[in-house]
C-alpha positions as CSV (number, residue, x, y, z in Angstrom):
1,M,-0.2,0.2,0.0
2,S,1.3,3.1,-0.9
3,I,1.4,6.0,2.1
4,R,1.5,9.2,1.1
5,I,2.1,12.7,3.3
6,I,-1.2,14.5,2.8
7,A,-0.1,18.1,3.4
8,G,2.7,20.6,4.7
9,E,6.4,20.6,4.3
10,I,6.7,17.5,2.0
11,K,3.4,17.0,0.7
12,G,2.6,14.3,-1.6
13,R,6.0,12.4,-0.7
14,K,5.7,8.6,-0.1
15,I,6.1,6.9,3.4
16,K,8.1,3.3,2.7
17,S,5.8,0.2,4.7
18,V,7.4,-2.4,6.3
19,K,7.6,-5.2,3.6
20,G,6.3,-9.0,4.7
21,R,4.3,-7.8,7.6
22,T,0.7,-6.7,8.0
23,V,0.6,-3.4,9.3
24,R,-2.1,-1.4,9.5
25,P,-1.8,2.3,8.5
26,L,-4.4,4.9,8.8
27,L,-6.5,5.5,5.5
28,A,-5.8,8.5,4.1
29,R,-9.6,9.8,4.7
30,V,-9.2,9.1,8.2
31,K,-5.9,10.9,8.9
32,K,-7.3,14.3,6.7
33,S,-10.2,14.3,9.2
34,L,-7.8,13.7,11.7
35,F,-5.2,17.0,10.6
36,D,-8.2,18.8,10.0
37,I,-9.4,18.4,13.4
38,I,-5.8,18.8,14.9
39,S,-5.0,21.9,12.6
40,R,-5.1,24.6,15.0
41,K,-3.2,22.6,17.8
42,I,-0.4,21.0,15.4
43,K,1.7,24.0,14.9
44,D,5.1,23.8,17.2
45,A,3.6,20.9,19.3
46,L,5.3,18.2,21.3
47,F,4.0,15.2,19.3
48,L,3.4,11.4,21.2
49,D,3.0,8.8,18.0
50,L,2.7,5.6,20.3
51,Y,2.8,2.5,18.1
52,A,3.6,4.0,15.6
53,G,4.1,1.3,12.9
54,T,5.5,3.0,9.9
55,G,6.0,6.6,11.6
56,S,3.4,7.9,9.2
57,V,0.9,10.0,11.8
58,G,4.5,11.6,13.2
59,I,5.4,12.2,10.0
60,E,2.5,14.2,9.0
61,A,2.4,16.0,12.1
62,L,6.5,17.0,11.5
63,S,5.0,17.8,7.5
64,R,2.6,20.5,9.2
65,G,5.2,21.9,11.5
66,A,5.1,19.9,15.0
67,K,8.3,20.7,16.6
68,E,9.7,17.3,18.2
69,V,7.5,13.8,17.5
70,V,8.3,11.1,19.7
71,F,7.3,7.4,18.0
72,I,7.4,4.4,20.5
73,D,7.0,0.9,18.7
74,N,8.2,-2.8,19.9
75,D,9.0,-3.9,16.5
76,S,12.1,-3.6,15.3
77,Q,11.3,-3.7,11.6
78,A,8.8,-0.4,12.3
79,V,11.2,1.4,14.4
80,E,13.8,0.8,11.6
81,I,11.4,2.2,9.2
82,I,11.0,4.8,11.0
83,E,14.2,5.5,10.7
84,E,14.5,5.1,6.9
85,N,11.3,7.5,7.1
86,L,12.6,10.3,8.9
87,K,16.2,10.0,6.9
88,Q,14.9,10.5,3.5
89,F,12.8,13.7,4.5
90,G,15.4,15.1,6.9
91,F,12.9,14.7,9.7
92,E,15.7,12.8,12.3
93,G,16.7,16.2,14.2
94,R,13.0,17.0,15.6
95,A,12.2,13.3,16.2
96,E,12.9,10.3,18.8
97,I,12.0,6.7,18.3
98,I,11.6,4.8,21.0
99,R,11.8,1.0,20.5
100,K,10.1,-0.3,23.3
101,D,6.7,-2.0,24.8
102,V,4.3,1.4,24.8
103,L,2.9,0.6,28.2
104,R,7.1,0.8,29.6
105,G,8.1,3.0,27.2
106,L,6.7,6.6,27.8
107,P,9.4,9.5,28.4
108,V,8.2,10.7,31.6
109,E,10.3,14.3,31.6
110,K,8.1,15.2,28.5
111,K,4.6,16.9,28.5
112,F,2.9,16.4,25.1
113,D,0.2,18.3,23.3
114,L,-1.2,15.7,21.5
115,I,-0.9,12.1,21.9
116,F,-1.8,9.4,19.4
117,I,-2.5,6.2,20.4
118,G,-3.4,4.0,17.3
119,P,-2.8,0.1,19.0
120,P,-3.5,-2.9,16.8
121,Y,-7.6,-3.4,16.8
122,K,-9.1,-6.2,19.3
123,L,-5.8,-6.1,21.7
124,E,-7.5,-3.9,24.0
125,L,-4.7,-1.8,24.3
126,I,-6.2,1.8,24.6
127,L,-7.6,1.8,28.2
128,P,-3.8,0.5,29.6
129,T,-1.9,3.0,27.9
130,L,-4.5,5.6,28.8
131,K,-3.6,4.6,32.7
132,V,0.0,5.2,31.6
133,I,-0.1,8.0,30.4
134,S,-2.1,9.4,33.4
135,E,0.3,7.7,35.8
136,K,3.6,9.2,34.2
137,N,2.0,12.6,33.8
138,S,2.6,12.5,30.1
139,F,0.3,14.8,29.3
140,A,0.0,18.8,28.8
141,P,-2.7,20.2,31.0
142,D,-4.7,22.0,27.6
143,G,-3.2,18.7,25.5
144,W,-5.3,16.2,23.4
145,I,-5.4,12.3,23.6
146,I,-6.6,11.1,20.2
147,C,-7.4,7.5,19.8
148,Q,-8.1,5.2,17.3
149,H,-10.2,2.2,17.9
150,H,-12.5,-0.5,16.3
151,F,-16.0,0.5,16.7
152,K,-16.7,-2.6,18.5
153,E,-14.0,-1.6,21.2
154,K,-16.4,0.7,23.3
155,L,-14.5,3.6,25.3
156,P,-15.7,5.7,28.2
157,E,-17.0,9.4,28.5
158,E,-14.9,9.6,31.0
159,Y,-11.4,8.0,32.4
160,F,-10.0,8.3,35.9
161,S,-6.6,6.4,37.2
162,P,-6.4,6.4,40.7
163,A,-2.5,6.3,40.8
164,S,-2.5,9.8,39.3
165,S,-2.7,13.2,40.9
166,S,-4.5,14.6,37.8
167,G,-8.7,15.1,37.6
168,G,-8.6,12.0,34.8
169,Y,-9.8,12.6,30.9
170,E,-13.0,13.2,29.5
171,L,-14.4,12.3,26.1
172,F,-15.2,15.6,24.2
173,R,-15.4,14.2,20.3
174,R,-15.9,10.5,18.8
175,E,-15.8,10.8,14.6
176,K,-17.1,7.4,12.6
177,Y,-15.2,6.3,9.3
178,G,-16.4,2.8,8.8
179,D,-15.0,0.6,11.3
180,T,-13.1,3.0,12.4
181,I,-13.6,5.6,15.2
182,L,-11.5,8.3,16.5
183,S,-12.1,9.1,20.6
184,F,-10.7,12.9,21.4
185,Y,-10.1,13.0,25.5
186,R,-8.8,15.9,27.2
187,M,-8.4,16.8,30.7
188,K,-11.2,17.0,32.7
189,R,-12.7,20.5,33.3
190,I,-15.8,21.0,35.6
191,D,-16.5,23.8,33.0
192,N,-15.8,21.9,30.1
193,E,-18.7,21.2,27.9
194,K,-18.9,18.4,25.7
195,I,-19.0,19.2,22.1
196,G,-19.4,17.2,18.9
197,L,-19.2,13.4,20.0
198,T,-21.4,12.0,17.1
199,G,-19.3,11.6,13.9
200,S,-20.5,11.1,10.4
201,D,-19.8,7.8,8.5
């Protein structure tokens, strides 16, 4: 499958994929919608791409002006492909790659403005990942967490980890694209109003 950058500095350039393996890249229409939604937050953002695969989401963020992207994936071939992709686009200086299990590999010294969680479907890794993000305090106060998941994987409208000092997260937007759902979380605030929870197919 050919994966191209949609917009920004390297618009139209192809991303290398992992050969001989089943990697589930974010569909172009879903990725376009995602970046349309986060467009006002992407410039100069610190972006975390979890279960990064080929790195297409994080590289799209770099192309659109993210200050830095941290990629985390536990697969050696995926990490090699991310390294190759960053090198061919000249993005090495604005990126960090961590080969590690996401649930054990979050950098605790950074506060991310945008966190994208795109694990393999059916493994139900999103709630454990939210727990780790909360406990490691890896999230900027005004940041967003975007979770990509199958429509059969139900996520709560609120999430709170007892081990965290934060007030937890709340769902404020949900978009559906066929079998794929994007769920958007932010830190829970008493005065926040939930908006746009119903997306379109």
